[in-house]
N, C-alpha and C positions, 0 to 999 in steps of 0.2 A: 096158778098165780101165787108166788111166794112173796109175802109181805112181812117186813120186819119193822117193828116200832122200837125206837130207842129213846130212853128217857133218863132221868137222873139215876135211878137205881133199878129200873126194870119192874118195879112193883106197882107204881101208880097207874101204869097203862094196862094192867092185867084185866081190869073190869072192861076197859074199852076193847081189848082183844076179844073178850067173850061176846060183847055186843056186835062187833064186826063179824065174828063167826056166825052169829045168829042171822045177821043181815045177809051174809053170803049164802047161807042155807036157804033163806027165804027167796033169794033171787036165783037159786039154782047154780050158783057160781062155785067152782072148786078152788078154794083158797086155803093156803097154809099160812096162818097168821101167828106170830109170836112176838113177845116183847123181851128186850134185853137192856142192860145199862149201856149208856153211850160209850163207856170205856171198853166195851166188848165189840164195838162196831167193826173194827179191822178184821177180827177173826170170825165174825158172824155174817159177813157180807157176801161170801161165796155162794153162787147159785140163787141169789135173791133178785126178784123182778122189780121191787119197789122198796125204798127205805123211807120211813117217816120218823120225824123227830117230834117228841113232846115239846109243847111250848116252853117248858122250863129249861130245855137245853137248846132252844132256838138260836141262841147266841153262838152255838157251835156249827151253824150251817156251813160256813166257809170250810171248816175242817172236814165236815161230813162230805162235802163235794170233792175235796182232795182225795178222800178214801173211795168214794163211789164213782166219780167220773171215769177214772181209768178202766173200771169194770163195766161201764155202760149202765150203771144202776141209777135211775132217777131218784133224787132225794129232795124233800121239802119239809117244812114245818107244818104240823097239823094245825088247822085254824083253831084259835083259842076257844071260840064259842062251841064248836063241835066237840073239842076235847073236854071242856068243862061240863058240857051237858051229856057227855058219854054217848054222842050220837053216832053209833056204829055204822048206820046206813050212809050218812054223809061222809064219814071218814073213808069208808069202803069205796064210795064213788070217787072221792078225791084221789085215792090210790090208783084206781083204774084209769082215771083221766091222766094222771102223771105217767103211767105206763104207756098209754096210747100215744102220748106226745114225745116219747123218747126217741 
């Protein structure tokens, strides 16, 4: 499962990526997780299973859908509470649920 997180600069989500990787390992899931600035979404969306937006760029969801929908990549905003608490397990579950519903 290839999961990409997009935020304002790609920095604030790095801790969340680490927590998600730990959660994936704990669950025995094979996940390739990385974070990038939202401005890189168009060139980083190839081969991605799920795209997640940090709450600080949630207002870009419509634009993200324009980029992701033609490629069949589900995209949504990470719930604020899970993002703020850096709850890697919940965000990982959120990503898998999105992928399953596509």
